[in-house]
C-alpha positions, 0 to 999 in steps of 0.5 A, a space after each residue: 695754758 696752765 698760766 691761762 687758766 691760772 690768771 682767768 680764775 684770778 681774773 674771775 674771783 677778783 670780779 666776783 669779790 667786786 660785785 659782792 663789796 658793791 652788793 653790801 655797800 648799795 644794800 638799803 639800811 632798816 627803815 628809820 621808824 624801826 630806828 625810832 621806835 620806842 614804846 614812849 611813842 605809842 598813843 595811849 588808849 582809854 578805858 572806862 568801865 568797874 573795877 571787877 578785882 584787884 590782884 595785889 601780889 601781881 599789881 594787877 586792876 581788873 576793869 570790866 567794861 561797859 559792855 561785861 568785857 574785862 580787861 587785866 592792867 599792870 599796874 606801876 610805880 609810875 601810874 597815876 592813881 587818884 580816887 575822888 580826884 585826890 591821889 590815892 596809892 594802889 593799896 588803896 584801890 582795895 577798897 574801891 571794887 565795884 567803882 567807876 573808873 577810867 583807865 588809860 593805858 598803853 597795851 603792850 605785847 605782854 600786857 596792858 599797862 596802866 598809865 594813870 586810873 581814876 576811880 570817880 565817887 
């Protein structure tokens, strides 16, 4: 009787092990879109408004949209800045407060990052 019980327990464990192994191999992987997502694949957005403030220590530009809503944009080393069609630097933006601007940006969870800032004359 002990041998039969032992045989049944071993058979049950083996069957359970086969079921677990087959369940692990047939589990579906993560969707393909999750594997290919990068911030480079996000399409940039554009906003037009007036430069209301430059925060130099945080490298941030605050633009007030035509509706009166302020937007903060982080400026990085890759941000292209143009003033009147001429390539400029972040420090040059300090003299451009209250001027019309077009900002192309990527919306990110930690804040909007400016790709380009174009100040019109």
